[in-house]
VMD Tcl script that builds the backbone (N, CA, C; Angstrom):
set m [mol new atoms 549]
animate dup $m
set s [atomselect $m all]
$s set {name element resname resid chain x y z} {
  {N N MET 1 A 0.815 -1.365 -0.087}
  {CA C MET 1 A 0.041 -0.112 -0.100}
  {C C MET 1 A 0.784 1.192 0.041}
  {N N LYS 2 A 0.730 2.082 -1.030}
  {CA C LYS 2 A 1.572 3.247 -1.225}
  {C C LYS 2 A 0.631 4.424 -0.495}
  {N N VAL 3 A 1.324 5.081 0.468}
  {CA C VAL 3 A 0.498 6.066 1.173}
  {C C VAL 3 A 0.974 7.320 0.897}
  {N N SER 4 A -0.029 8.217 0.720}
  {CA C SER 4 A 0.678 9.754 0.498}
  {C C SER 4 A 1.166 10.326 1.652}
  {N N LYS 5 A 2.045 11.315 1.307}
  {CA C LYS 5 A 2.467 12.144 2.683}
  {C C LYS 5 A 1.530 12.749 3.439}
  {N N ILE 6 A 0.433 13.324 2.820}
  {CA C ILE 6 A -0.748 13.958 3.330}
  {C C ILE 6 A -1.309 13.082 4.356}
  {N N ALA 7 A -1.665 11.726 3.865}
  {CA C ALA 7 A -2.320 10.817 4.579}
  {C C ALA 7 A -1.374 10.435 5.862}
  {N N LYS 8 A -0.142 10.343 5.675}
  {CA C LYS 8 A 0.745 9.780 6.715}
  {C C LYS 8 A 0.819 11.098 7.826}
  {N N ARG 9 A 0.949 12.288 7.223}
  {CA C ARG 9 A 0.977 13.382 8.207}
  {C C ARG 9 A -0.127 13.497 9.084}
  {N N TYR 10 A -1.126 13.504 8.503}
  {CA C TYR 10 A -2.489 13.682 9.248}
  {C C TYR 10 A -2.814 12.569 10.345}
  {N N ALA 11 A -2.632 11.336 9.824}
  {CA C ALA 11 A -2.823 10.079 10.511}
  {C C ALA 11 A -1.966 10.155 11.781}
  {N N GLN 12 A -0.551 10.505 11.490}
  {CA C GLN 12 A 0.629 10.322 12.536}
  {C C GLN 12 A 0.088 11.658 13.519}
  {N N ALA 13 A -0.363 12.712 13.025}
  {CA C ALA 13 A -0.800 13.708 14.107}
  {C C ALA 13 A -1.977 13.264 14.861}
  {N N LEU 14 A -2.896 12.686 14.395}
  {CA C LEU 14 A -4.053 12.402 15.179}
  {C C LEU 14 A -3.685 11.266 16.021}
  {N N LEU 15 A -2.693 10.238 15.638}
  {CA C LEU 15 A -2.378 9.234 16.535}
  {C C LEU 15 A -1.565 9.813 17.912}
  {N N GLU 16 A -0.790 10.781 17.631}
  {CA C GLU 16 A 0.154 11.336 18.626}
  {C C GLU 16 A -0.820 11.972 19.635}
  {N N ILE 17 A -1.786 12.657 19.241}
  {CA C ILE 17 A -2.832 13.277 20.079}
  {C C ILE 17 A -3.366 12.169 20.931}
  {N N GLY 18 A -3.747 11.082 20.447}
  {CA C GLY 18 A -4.478 9.984 20.853}
  {C C GLY 18 A -3.631 9.197 21.981}
  {N N LYS 19 A -2.355 9.158 21.692}
  {CA C LYS 19 A -1.441 8.389 22.375}
  {C C LYS 19 A -1.354 9.358 23.713}
  {N N GLU 20 A -1.240 10.567 23.525}
  {CA C GLU 20 A -1.015 11.459 24.752}
  {C C GLU 20 A -2.268 11.377 25.806}
  {N N ASP 21 A -3.501 11.466 25.194}
  {CA C ASP 21 A -4.707 11.339 25.943}
  {C C ASP 21 A -5.141 9.963 26.349}
  {N N GLY 22 A -4.573 8.955 25.647}
  {CA C GLY 22 A -5.089 7.463 25.627}
  {C C GLY 22 A -6.225 7.212 24.927}
  {N N ASN 23 A -6.678 7.904 23.981}
  {CA C ASN 23 A -8.094 7.762 23.377}
  {C C ASN 23 A -7.632 7.352 21.872}
  {N N TYR 24 A -6.683 6.913 21.432}
  {CA C TYR 24 A -6.269 6.639 20.054}
  {C C TYR 24 A -7.184 5.587 19.425}
  {N N LYS 25 A -7.648 4.588 20.201}
  {CA C LYS 25 A -8.534 3.585 19.569}
  {C C LYS 25 A -9.808 4.307 19.331}
  {N N GLN 26 A -10.330 5.016 20.338}
  {CA C GLN 26 A -11.566 5.790 19.933}
  {C C GLN 26 A -11.518 6.565 18.646}
  {N N TYR 27 A -10.518 7.360 18.676}
  {CA C TYR 27 A -10.328 8.316 17.310}
  {C C TYR 27 A -10.191 7.420 16.209}
  {N N GLY 28 A -9.621 6.297 16.101}
  {CA C GLY 28 A -9.472 5.428 15.011}
  {C C GLY 28 A -10.950 5.063 14.535}
  {N N GLU 29 A -11.721 4.519 15.489}
  {CA C GLU 29 A -13.131 4.100 15.361}
  {C C GLU 29 A -14.000 5.146 14.750}
  {N N GLU 30 A -13.752 6.350 15.287}
  {CA C GLU 30 A -14.509 7.699 14.894}
  {C C GLU 30 A -14.346 8.041 13.357}
  {N N ILE 31 A -13.015 8.032 13.081}
  {CA C ILE 31 A -12.606 8.648 11.787}
  {C C ILE 31 A -13.171 7.322 10.646}
  {N N LYS 32 A -12.947 6.111 11.222}
  {CA C LYS 32 A -13.420 5.016 10.257}
  {C C LYS 32 A -14.977 5.196 9.969}
  {N N GLU 33 A -15.651 5.347 10.969}
  {CA C GLU 33 A -17.216 5.507 10.930}
  {C C GLU 33 A -17.359 6.586 9.888}
  {N N PHE 34 A -16.815 7.703 10.223}
  {CA C PHE 34 A -16.957 8.877 9.302}
  {C C PHE 34 A -16.631 8.473 7.864}
  {N N ALA 35 A -15.413 7.826 7.540}
  {CA C ALA 35 A -15.032 7.389 6.287}
  {C C ALA 35 A -16.007 6.404 5.715}
  {N N ASP 36 A -16.724 5.473 6.517}
  {CA C ASP 36 A -17.662 4.554 5.876}
  {C C ASP 36 A -18.825 5.411 5.520}
  {N N LEU 37 A -19.338 6.362 6.295}
  {CA C LEU 37 A -20.472 7.207 6.023}
  {C C LEU 37 A -20.096 7.904 4.679}
  {N N CYS 38 A -18.971 8.278 4.339}
  {CA C CYS 38 A -18.578 8.901 3.139}
  {C C CYS 38 A -18.504 7.943 1.807}
  {N N SER 39 A -17.977 6.763 2.235}
  {CA C SER 39 A -18.113 5.964 1.111}
  {C C SER 39 A -19.432 5.400 0.720}
  {N N LYS 40 A -20.478 5.371 1.684}
  {CA C LYS 40 A -21.778 4.861 1.587}
  {C C LYS 40 A -22.595 6.081 1.103}
  {N N ASN 41 A -22.183 7.333 1.161}
  {CA C ASN 41 A -23.000 8.478 0.714}
  {C C ASN 41 A -22.030 9.198 -0.451}
  {N N LYS 42 A -22.069 8.855 -1.397}
  {CA C LYS 42 A -21.143 9.582 -2.688}
  {C C LYS 42 A -21.514 10.980 -2.779}
  {N N GLU 43 A -22.841 11.276 -2.756}
  {CA C GLU 43 A -23.240 12.518 -2.970}
  {C C GLU 43 A -22.739 13.613 -1.743}
  {N N LEU 44 A -22.716 12.962 -0.538}
  {CA C LEU 44 A -22.184 13.788 0.575}
  {C C LEU 44 A -20.848 14.034 0.608}
  {N N PHE 45 A -20.081 12.926 0.009}
  {CA C PHE 45 A -18.581 12.953 -0.016}
  {C C PHE 45 A -18.202 14.031 -1.152}
  {N N TYR 46 A -19.188 13.872 -2.167}
  {CA C TYR 46 A -18.784 15.025 -3.310}
  {C C TYR 46 A -18.908 16.485 -2.639}
  {N N VAL 47 A -20.159 16.475 -1.985}
  {CA C VAL 47 A -20.233 17.926 -1.310}
  {C C VAL 47 A -19.109 18.335 -0.632}
  {N N LEU 48 A -18.593 17.588 0.289}
  {CA C LEU 48 A -17.517 17.820 1.425}
  {C C LEU 48 A -16.233 18.130 0.684}
  {N N SER 49 A -15.945 17.467 -0.411}
  {CA C SER 49 A -14.791 17.385 -0.927}
  {C C SER 49 A -14.653 18.367 -2.205}
  {N N SER 50 A -15.724 18.770 -2.666}
  {CA C SER 50 A -15.613 19.433 -3.998}
  {C C SER 50 A -15.323 20.988 -3.921}
  {N N PRO 51 A -14.442 21.503 -4.549}
  {CA C PRO 51 A -14.081 23.132 -4.491}
  {C C PRO 51 A -15.372 23.834 -5.156}
  {N N VAL 52 A -16.133 23.146 -5.757}
  {CA C VAL 52 A -17.299 23.834 -6.430}
  {C C VAL 52 A -17.895 24.682 -5.222}
  {N N PHE 53 A -18.088 24.144 -4.112}
  {CA C PHE 53 A -18.763 24.555 -2.925}
  {C C PHE 53 A -17.775 25.574 -2.210}
  {N N SER 54 A -18.100 26.534 -1.454}
  {CA C SER 54 A -17.313 27.276 -0.669}
  {C C SER 54 A -16.947 26.432 0.678}
  {N N VAL 55 A -16.024 26.824 1.306}
  {CA C VAL 55 A -15.524 26.244 2.425}
  {C C VAL 55 A -16.565 26.488 3.526}
  {N N ASP 56 A -17.161 27.610 3.384}
  {CA C ASP 56 A -18.039 27.855 4.477}
  {C C ASP 56 A -19.515 26.838 4.238}
  {N N GLU 57 A -19.803 26.810 3.197}
  {CA C GLU 57 A -20.867 25.862 2.850}
  {C C GLU 57 A -20.714 24.417 3.116}
  {N N ARG 58 A -19.375 24.023 2.815}
  {CA C ARG 58 A -18.979 22.467 3.067}
  {C C ARG 58 A -18.900 22.379 4.682}
  {N N MET 59 A -18.448 23.533 5.155}
  {CA C MET 59 A -18.231 23.389 6.806}
  {C C MET 59 A -19.677 23.228 7.407}
  {N N LYS 60 A -20.510 23.983 6.865}
  {CA C LYS 60 A -21.913 24.057 7.598}
  {C C LYS 60 A -22.568 22.496 7.249}
  {N N VAL 61 A -22.354 21.836 6.088}
  {CA C VAL 61 A -22.728 20.629 5.862}
  {C C VAL 61 A -21.988 19.476 7.082}
  {N N LEU 62 A -20.798 19.664 7.173}
  {CA C LEU 62 A -20.031 18.932 7.932}
  {C C LEU 62 A -20.468 19.039 9.421}
  {N N ASP 63 A -20.576 20.355 9.834}
  {CA C ASP 63 A -21.178 20.530 11.190}
  {C C ASP 63 A -22.491 19.881 11.321}
  {N N SER 64 A -23.492 20.068 10.575}
  {CA C SER 64 A -24.693 19.375 10.718}
  {C C SER 64 A -24.583 17.812 10.899}
  {N N ILE 65 A -23.824 17.196 10.288}
  {CA C ILE 65 A -23.401 15.878 10.411}
  {C C ILE 65 A -22.757 15.559 11.837}
  {N N LEU 66 A -21.722 16.358 12.163}
  {CA C LEU 66 A -21.065 16.071 13.477}
  {C C LEU 66 A -21.939 16.284 14.539}
  {N N GLU 67 A -22.938 17.284 14.314}
  {CA C GLU 67 A -23.837 17.456 15.534}
  {C C GLU 67 A -24.711 16.072 15.874}
  {N N LYS 68 A -24.899 15.113 14.867}
  {CA C LYS 68 A -25.693 14.159 15.029}
  {C C LYS 68 A -24.914 13.003 15.528}
  {N N THR 69 A -23.566 13.148 15.949}
  {CA C THR 69 A -22.736 12.059 16.224}
  {C C THR 69 A -22.446 12.193 17.689}
  {N N ASN 70 A -21.744 11.072 18.164}
  {CA C ASN 70 A -21.099 11.108 19.453}
  {C C ASN 70 A -19.786 11.220 19.435}
  {N N PHE 71 A -19.127 11.880 18.413}
  {CA C PHE 71 A -17.645 11.842 18.205}
  {C C PHE 71 A -17.158 12.731 19.233}
  {N N SER 72 A -15.848 12.480 19.744}
  {CA C SER 72 A -15.320 13.078 20.500}
  {C C SER 72 A -14.765 14.766 19.898}
  {N N GLN 73 A -14.697 15.609 20.801}
  {CA C GLN 73 A -14.196 16.974 20.259}
  {C C GLN 73 A -12.944 16.969 19.328}
  {N N ILE 74 A -11.997 16.229 19.662}
  {CA C ILE 74 A -10.769 15.957 19.086}
  {C C ILE 74 A -11.214 15.450 17.595}
  {N N THR 75 A -11.940 14.493 17.412}
  {CA C THR 75 A -12.320 13.704 16.043}
  {C C THR 75 A -12.921 14.976 15.312}
  {N N LYS 76 A -13.989 15.634 15.915}
  {CA C LYS 76 A -14.911 16.846 15.168}
  {C C LYS 76 A -13.757 17.611 14.760}
  {N N ASN 77 A -12.993 18.191 15.597}
  {CA C ASN 77 A -11.920 19.209 15.114}
  {C C ASN 77 A -10.911 18.651 14.065}
  {N N PHE 78 A -10.570 17.418 14.155}
  {CA C PHE 78 A -9.682 16.814 13.149}
  {C C PHE 78 A -10.370 16.828 11.833}
  {N N LEU 79 A -11.665 16.559 11.766}
  {CA C LEU 79 A -12.448 16.528 10.476}
  {C C LEU 79 A -12.580 17.900 10.091}
  {N N ARG 80 A -12.920 18.909 10.637}
  {CA C ARG 80 A -12.885 20.307 10.489}
  {C C ARG 80 A -11.473 20.884 9.837}
  {N N VAL 81 A -10.506 20.345 10.512}
  {CA C VAL 81 A -9.138 20.871 9.964}
  {C C VAL 81 A -8.874 20.240 8.543}
  {N N LEU 82 A -9.431 18.846 8.325}
  {CA C LEU 82 A -9.195 18.174 7.048}
  {C C LEU 82 A -10.122 19.098 5.988}
  {N N LEU 83 A -11.244 19.309 6.356}
  {CA C LEU 83 A -12.105 20.186 5.384}
  {C C LEU 83 A -11.543 21.492 4.973}
  {N N GLU 84 A -11.133 22.187 6.111}
  {CA C GLU 84 A -10.632 23.482 5.821}
  {C C GLU 84 A -9.168 23.444 5.055}
  {N N ARG 85 A -8.577 22.577 5.022}
  {CA C ARG 85 A -7.227 22.346 4.237}
  {C C ARG 85 A -7.341 21.847 2.995}
  {N N GLY 86 A -8.635 21.339 2.737}
  {CA C GLY 86 A -8.768 20.624 1.463}
  {C C GLY 86 A -8.316 19.311 1.451}
  {N N ARG 87 A -8.318 18.637 2.670}
  {CA C ARG 87 A -7.849 17.208 2.710}
  {C C ARG 87 A -8.888 16.115 3.014}
  {N N ILE 88 A -10.051 16.629 3.069}
  {CA C ILE 88 A -11.118 15.617 3.477}
  {C C ILE 88 A -11.371 14.555 2.503}
  {N N SER 89 A -10.919 14.927 1.009}
  {CA C SER 89 A -10.861 13.562 0.093}
  {C C SER 89 A -9.974 12.639 0.419}
  {N N SER 90 A -8.963 12.807 1.278}
  {CA C SER 90 A -8.054 11.796 1.555}
  {C C SER 90 A -8.446 10.974 2.795}
  {N N ILE 91 A -9.863 11.074 3.314}
  {CA C ILE 91 A -10.204 10.543 4.573}
  {C C ILE 91 A -10.020 9.038 4.635}
  {N N LYS 92 A -10.193 8.371 3.581}
  {CA C LYS 92 A -10.211 6.950 3.433}
  {C C LYS 92 A -8.699 6.439 3.684}
  {N N GLU 93 A -7.841 7.034 2.959}
  {CA C GLU 93 A -6.459 6.743 2.957}
  {C C GLU 93 A -5.896 7.230 4.429}
  {N N ILE 94 A -6.357 8.195 4.793}
  {CA C ILE 94 A -5.889 8.718 6.256}
  {C C ILE 94 A -6.484 7.522 7.376}
  {N N VAL 95 A -7.473 6.945 7.091}
  {CA C VAL 95 A -8.088 5.979 8.186}
  {C C VAL 95 A -7.353 4.797 7.845}
  {N N GLU 96 A -6.938 4.369 6.705}
  {CA C GLU 96 A -6.148 3.083 6.507}
  {C C GLU 96 A -4.686 3.187 7.094}
  {N N TYR 97 A -4.077 4.314 7.110}
  {CA C TYR 97 A -2.845 4.590 7.501}
  {C C TYR 97 A -2.785 4.532 9.148}
  {N N TYR 98 A -3.953 5.324 9.508}
  {CA C TYR 98 A -3.986 5.217 10.926}
  {C C TYR 98 A -4.180 3.964 11.659}
  {N N THR 99 A -5.049 3.380 10.842}
  {CA C THR 99 A -5.200 1.919 11.433}
  {C C THR 99 A -3.992 0.998 11.370}
  {N N LYS 100 A -3.174 1.225 10.458}
  {CA C LYS 100 A -1.839 0.675 10.488}
  {C C LYS 100 A -1.014 1.054 11.446}
  {N N LEU 101 A -0.938 2.223 11.747}
  {CA C LEU 101 A 0.005 2.929 12.819}
  {C C LEU 101 A -0.598 2.373 14.209}
  {N N MET 102 A -1.944 2.314 14.333}
  {CA C MET 102 A -2.590 1.858 15.732}
  {C C MET 102 A -2.370 0.418 15.937}
  {N N TYR 103 A -2.386 -0.478 15.003}
  {CA C TYR 103 A -1.978 -1.577 15.129}
  {C C TYR 103 A -0.492 -1.976 15.538}
  {N N GLU 104 A 0.378 -1.002 14.998}
  {CA C GLU 104 A 1.647 -1.177 15.424}
  {C C GLU 104 A 1.886 -0.781 16.931}
  {N N VAL 105 A 1.273 0.041 17.291}
  {CA C VAL 105 A 1.387 0.779 18.717}
  {C C VAL 105 A 0.733 -0.574 19.583}
  {N N LEU 106 A -0.274 -1.152 19.084}
  {CA C LEU 106 A -1.005 -2.499 20.095}
  {C C LEU 106 A -0.262 -3.539 19.946}
  {N N GLY 107 A 0.621 -3.760 18.876}
  {CA C GLY 107 A 1.438 -5.009 18.417}
  {C C GLY 107 A 0.679 -6.064 17.768}
  {N N ILE 108 A -0.237 -5.470 16.737}
  {CA C ILE 108 A -1.127 -6.282 16.151}
  {C C ILE 108 A -0.615 -6.307 14.490}
  {N N VAL 109 A -0.759 -7.575 14.057}
  {CA C VAL 109 A -0.206 -7.564 12.682}
  {C C VAL 109 A -1.341 -8.114 11.845}
  {N N LYS 110 A -1.706 -7.645 10.758}
  {CA C LYS 110 A -2.812 -8.068 9.920}
  {C C LYS 110 A -2.334 -9.484 9.234}
  {N N ALA 111 A -2.816 -10.359 9.108}
  {CA C ALA 111 A -2.596 -11.592 8.125}
  {C C ALA 111 A -3.700 -11.889 7.203}
  {N N LYS 112 A -3.254 -11.937 5.796}
  {CA C LYS 112 A -4.281 -12.353 4.807}
  {C C LYS 112 A -4.143 -14.107 4.805}
  {N N VAL 113 A -5.279 -14.535 5.192}
  {CA C VAL 113 A -5.312 -15.992 5.076}
  {C C VAL 113 A -6.039 -16.442 3.965}
  {N N ILE 114 A -5.650 -17.107 2.876}
  {CA C ILE 114 A -6.177 -17.660 1.790}
  {C C ILE 114 A -6.321 -18.985 1.598}
  {N N THR 115 A -7.726 -19.355 1.469}
  {CA C THR 115 A -8.006 -20.770 1.387}
  {C C THR 115 A -8.779 -21.100 0.310}
  {N N ALA 116 A -8.947 -22.418 -0.180}
  {CA C ALA 116 A -9.657 -22.837 -1.299}
  {C C ALA 116 A -11.020 -22.863 -0.980}
  {N N LYS 117 A -11.352 -23.199 0.208}
  {CA C LYS 117 A -12.911 -23.304 0.802}
  {C C LYS 117 A -12.843 -22.452 1.964}
  {N N PRO 118 A -14.062 -21.962 2.301}
  {CA C PRO 118 A -14.381 -21.349 3.752}
  {C C PRO 118 A -13.630 -22.248 4.918}
  {N N ILE 119 A -12.845 -21.567 5.757}
  {CA C ILE 119 A -12.309 -22.072 6.761}
  {C C ILE 119 A -13.010 -22.087 8.078}
  {N N LYS 120 A -13.117 -23.290 8.822}
  {CA C LYS 120 A -13.755 -23.463 10.067}
  {C C LYS 120 A -13.170 -22.675 11.011}
  {N N LYS 121 A -13.961 -21.875 12.047}
  {CA C LYS 121 A -13.704 -20.991 13.238}
  {C C LYS 121 A -12.643 -21.794 14.147}
  {N N LYS 122 A -12.684 -22.880 14.325}
  {CA C LYS 122 A -11.908 -23.811 15.143}
  {C C LYS 122 A -10.498 -23.823 14.373}
  {N N THR 123 A -10.422 -24.200 13.268}
  {CA C THR 123 A -9.280 -24.261 12.576}
  {C C THR 123 A -8.505 -22.894 12.381}
  {N N LEU 124 A -9.213 -21.881 12.040}
  {CA C LEU 124 A -8.810 -20.517 12.015}
  {C C LEU 124 A -8.156 -19.943 13.205}
  {N N LYS 125 A -8.733 -20.533 14.507}
  {CA C LYS 125 A -8.232 -20.166 15.842}
  {C C LYS 125 A -6.705 -20.828 15.932}
  {N N ARG 126 A -6.766 -21.902 15.791}
  {CA C ARG 126 A -5.630 -22.811 15.763}
  {C C ARG 126 A -4.483 -22.171 14.754}
  {N N LEU 127 A -4.881 -21.748 13.759}
  {CA C LEU 127 A -3.897 -21.013 12.695}
  {C C LEU 127 A -3.348 -19.755 13.219}
  {N N VAL 128 A -4.328 -19.126 13.847}
  {CA C VAL 128 A -3.978 -17.675 14.342}
  {C C VAL 128 A -3.110 -17.943 15.312}
  {N N LYS 129 A -3.474 -18.859 16.336}
  {CA C LYS 129 A -2.439 -19.077 17.584}
  {C C LYS 129 A -1.109 -19.493 17.167}
  {N N ALA 130 A -1.012 -20.314 16.166}
  {CA C ALA 130 A 0.496 -20.774 15.721}
  {C C ALA 130 A 1.137 -19.442 14.970}
  {N N LEU 131 A 0.346 -18.714 14.477}
  {CA C LEU 131 A 0.970 -17.603 13.534}
  {C C LEU 131 A 1.402 -16.523 14.713}
  {N N GLU 132 A 0.716 -16.534 15.779}
  {CA C GLU 132 A 1.130 -15.640 16.880}
  {C C GLU 132 A 2.385 -16.033 17.468}
  {N N LYS 133 A 2.447 -17.215 17.540}
  {CA C LYS 133 A 3.634 -17.933 18.322}
  {C C LYS 133 A 4.812 -17.710 17.352}
  {N N PHE 134 A 4.653 -17.783 16.038}
  {CA C PHE 134 A 5.707 -17.719 15.097}
  {C C PHE 134 A 6.155 -16.163 14.934}
  {N N THR 135 A 5.301 -15.214 15.030}
  {CA C THR 135 A 5.723 -13.928 14.989}
  {C C THR 135 A 5.823 -13.097 16.266}
  {N N SER 136 A 5.392 -13.518 17.349}
  {CA C SER 136 A 5.388 -12.928 18.547}
  {C C SER 136 A 4.614 -11.694 18.647}
  {N N LYS 137 A 3.480 -11.719 17.791}
  {CA C LYS 137 A 2.753 -10.640 17.801}
  {C C LYS 137 A 1.123 -11.160 17.880}
  {N N LYS 138 A 0.273 -10.177 18.028}
  {CA C LYS 138 A -1.099 -10.546 18.024}
  {C C LYS 138 A -1.680 -10.518 16.454}
  {N N ILE 139 A -2.159 -11.375 16.000}
  {CA C ILE 139 A -2.433 -11.530 14.638}
  {C C ILE 139 A -4.090 -11.317 14.541}
  {N N GLU 140 A -4.340 -10.435 13.537}
  {CA C GLU 140 A -5.726 -10.231 13.166}
  {C C GLU 140 A -5.943 -10.728 11.569}
  {N N PRO 141 A -6.585 -11.906 11.574}
  {CA C PRO 141 A -6.731 -12.551 10.389}
  {C C PRO 141 A -7.890 -11.793 9.268}
  {N N GLU 142 A -7.406 -11.902 8.138}
  {CA C GLU 142 A -8.496 -11.452 7.016}
  {C C GLU 142 A -8.695 -12.640 6.098}
  {N N VAL 143 A -9.711 -13.411 6.199}
  {CA C VAL 143 A -9.791 -14.657 5.152}
  {C C VAL 143 A -10.283 -14.249 3.964}
  {N N GLU 144 A -9.770 -14.999 2.958}
  {CA C GLU 144 A -10.027 -14.795 1.391}
  {C C GLU 144 A -10.208 -16.363 1.154}
  {N N VAL 145 A -11.248 -16.440 0.216}
  {CA C VAL 145 A -11.265 -17.747 -0.424}
  {C C VAL 145 A -11.111 -17.768 -2.021}
  {N N ASP 146 A -10.181 -18.387 -2.348}
  {CA C ASP 146 A -9.743 -18.464 -3.743}
  {C C ASP 146 A -9.552 -19.747 -4.084}
  {N N GLU 147 A -10.455 -20.554 -4.848}
  {CA C GLU 147 A -10.572 -21.897 -5.272}
  {C C GLU 147 A -9.395 -22.397 -6.076}
  {N N SER 148 A -8.655 -21.387 -6.698}
  {CA C SER 148 A -7.682 -21.555 -7.595}
  {C C SER 148 A -6.524 -22.395 -7.016}
  {N N ILE 149 A -6.476 -22.214 -5.815}
  {CA C ILE 149 A -5.214 -22.807 -5.033}
  {C C ILE 149 A -5.522 -24.323 -4.676}
  {N N ILE 150 A -6.656 -24.778 -5.090}
  {CA C ILE 150 A -7.104 -26.309 -4.897}
  {C C ILE 150 A -7.092 -26.779 -3.716}
  {N N GLY 151 A -6.283 -26.534 -2.751}
  {CA C GLY 151 A -6.311 -26.898 -1.131}
  {C C GLY 151 A -5.134 -26.228 -0.452}
  {N N GLY 152 A -5.177 -26.476 0.801}
  {CA C GLY 152 A -4.151 -25.948 1.525}
  {C C GLY 152 A -4.371 -24.338 1.995}
  {N N VAL 153 A -3.313 -23.709 2.337}
  {CA C VAL 153 A -3.573 -22.303 2.684}
  {C C VAL 153 A -2.337 -21.415 2.500}
  {N N ILE 154 A -2.656 -20.311 2.004}
  {CA C ILE 154 A -1.522 -19.318 1.981}
  {C C ILE 154 A -1.778 -18.060 2.992}
  {N N VAL 155 A -0.627 -17.900 3.567}
  {CA C VAL 155 A -0.935 -16.849 4.763}
  {C C VAL 155 A 0.266 -15.744 4.245}
  {N N LYS 156 A -0.253 -14.355 4.107}
  {CA C LYS 156 A 0.588 -13.347 3.976}
  {C C LYS 156 A 0.606 -12.314 5.017}
  {N N ILE 157 A 1.788 -12.101 5.720}
  {CA C ILE 157 A 1.832 -11.134 6.870}
  {C C ILE 157 A 2.894 -10.210 6.311}
  {N N GLY 158 A 2.488 -8.896 5.990}
  {CA C GLY 158 A 3.386 -7.963 5.416}
  {C C GLY 158 A 4.056 -8.599 4.166}
  {N N ASP 159 A 5.536 -8.558 4.329}
  {CA C ASP 159 A 6.112 -9.246 3.106}
  {C C ASP 159 A 6.355 -10.661 3.013}
  {N N LEU 160 A 6.064 -11.147 4.278}
  {CA C LEU 160 A 6.313 -12.612 4.520}
  {C C LEU 160 A 5.110 -13.469 3.828}
  {N N ILE 161 A 5.347 -14.438 3.032}
  {CA C ILE 161 A 4.464 -15.299 2.407}
  {C C ILE 161 A 4.682 -16.638 2.857}
  {N N LEU 162 A 3.691 -17.348 3.445}
  {CA C LEU 162 A 3.843 -18.681 3.795}
  {C C LEU 162 A 2.756 -19.521 2.845}
  {N N ASP 163 A 3.386 -20.225 1.807}
  {CA C ASP 163 A 2.452 -20.801 0.901}
  {C C ASP 163 A 2.394 -22.358 0.898}
  {N N GLY 164 A 1.335 -22.834 1.618}
  {CA C GLY 164 A 1.038 -24.171 1.809}
  {C C GLY 164 A -0.012 -24.786 0.949}
  {N N SER 165 A -0.126 -24.200 -0.257}
  {CA C SER 165 A -1.310 -24.432 -1.168}
  {C C SER 165 A -0.795 -25.631 -1.959}
  {N N ILE 166 A -1.780 -26.554 -2.492}
  {CA C ILE 166 A -1.670 -27.533 -3.290}
  {C C ILE 166 A -1.058 -26.959 -4.637}
  {N N THR 167 A -1.506 -25.888 -5.225}
  {CA C THR 167 A -1.026 -25.364 -6.258}
  {C C THR 167 A 0.598 -25.098 -6.100}
  {N N ALA 168 A 1.109 -24.740 -5.104}
  {CA C ALA 168 A 2.610 -24.529 -4.781}
  {C C ALA 168 A 3.336 -25.827 -4.920}
  {N N GLN 169 A 2.665 -26.739 -4.079}
  {CA C GLN 169 A 3.337 -28.135 -4.074}
  {C C GLN 169 A 3.291 -28.761 -5.568}
  {N N LEU 170 A 2.232 -28.583 -6.164}
  {CA C LEU 170 A 2.358 -29.110 -7.514}
  {C C LEU 170 A 3.337 -28.375 -8.412}
  {N N LYS 171 A 3.588 -27.105 -8.372}
  {CA C LYS 171 A 4.686 -26.438 -9.156}
  {C C LYS 171 A 6.079 -26.988 -8.572}
  {N N GLY 172 A 6.109 -26.953 -7.330}
  {CA C GLY 172 A 7.291 -27.559 -6.879}
  {C C GLY 172 A 7.610 -29.121 -7.259}
  {N N LEU 173 A 6.729 -29.836 -7.337}
  {CA C LEU 173 A 6.960 -31.344 -8.041}
  {C C LEU 173 A 7.213 -31.179 -9.407}
  {N N LYS 174 A 6.559 -30.412 -9.932}
  {CA C LYS 174 A 6.849 -30.040 -11.644}
  {C C LYS 174 A 8.101 -29.689 -11.737}
  {N N GLU 175 A 8.825 -28.832 -10.970}
  {CA C GLU 175 A 10.128 -28.294 -11.148}
  {C C GLU 175 A 11.148 -29.428 -10.830}
  {N N SER 176 A 10.838 -30.176 -9.693}
  {CA C SER 176 A 11.631 -31.422 -9.293}
  {C C SER 176 A 11.856 -32.425 -10.481}
  {N N ILE 177 A 10.721 -32.704 -11.226}
  {CA C ILE 177 A 10.798 -33.684 -12.116}
  {C C ILE 177 A 11.402 -33.182 -13.388}
  {N N LYS 178 A 11.388 -31.918 -13.720}
  {CA C LYS 178 A 12.098 -31.277 -14.839}
  {C C LYS 178 A 13.598 -31.338 -14.475}
  {N N ARG 179 A 13.974 -31.078 -13.363}
  {CA C ARG 179 A 15.343 -31.136 -12.902}
  {C C ARG 179 A 15.990 -32.666 -12.678}
  {N N GLY 180 A 14.942 -33.518 -12.755}
  {CA C GLY 180 A 15.375 -34.850 -12.609}
  {C C GLY 180 A 15.578 -35.377 -10.993}
  {N N GLU 181 A 15.033 -34.520 -10.126}
  {CA C GLU 181 A 15.016 -34.769 -8.698}
  {C C GLU 181 A 13.997 -35.571 -8.077}
  {N N TYR 182 A 13.632 -36.715 -8.898}
  {CA C TYR 182 A 12.489 -37.525 -8.365}
  {C C TYR 182 A 13.028 -38.609 -7.794}
  {N N ARG 183 A 12.175 -39.199 -6.793}
  {CA C ARG 183 A 12.379 -40.333 -5.977}
  {C C ARG 183 A 11.257 -41.115 -5.734}
}
mol reanalyze $m
mol bondsrecalc $m
mol representation Tube
mol addrep $m
């Protein structure tokens, strides 16, 4: 994920405030909720991010939305600053980077788990436990089904790829046969 300098700067600033007052999880949840609202309401997002409307007009729209939320004053101020500085259009990217930073603070790593068929909860729990032991970090799995791997599992944690799929094993067997390493 290539992140813009803008998203990094704003996400880091909010996280620093959150670490100081201990509310970084809350701020992360609130900006994610706002980003979700924007992605579900394309017209609203257009109005908030479009230079066609004046900053004052957009701020009135934002304030009317924020009045109806239980967001902290810090989050409300953060969103106002984004709007004032013409950065509200980067909210989704800011949320993604903020989440990444927050996970680092919490010692959580996202792991993409790819299986050929839906994985049972019990099996996923065992896999997560093994991955946590392997990485010495808390793992948050993101499960994806890809029938093309035939069977087995592929786990992606950052740059690390653990490929235990049948497809990978077949490719390995094919290469061994080509090199004459068969037994």
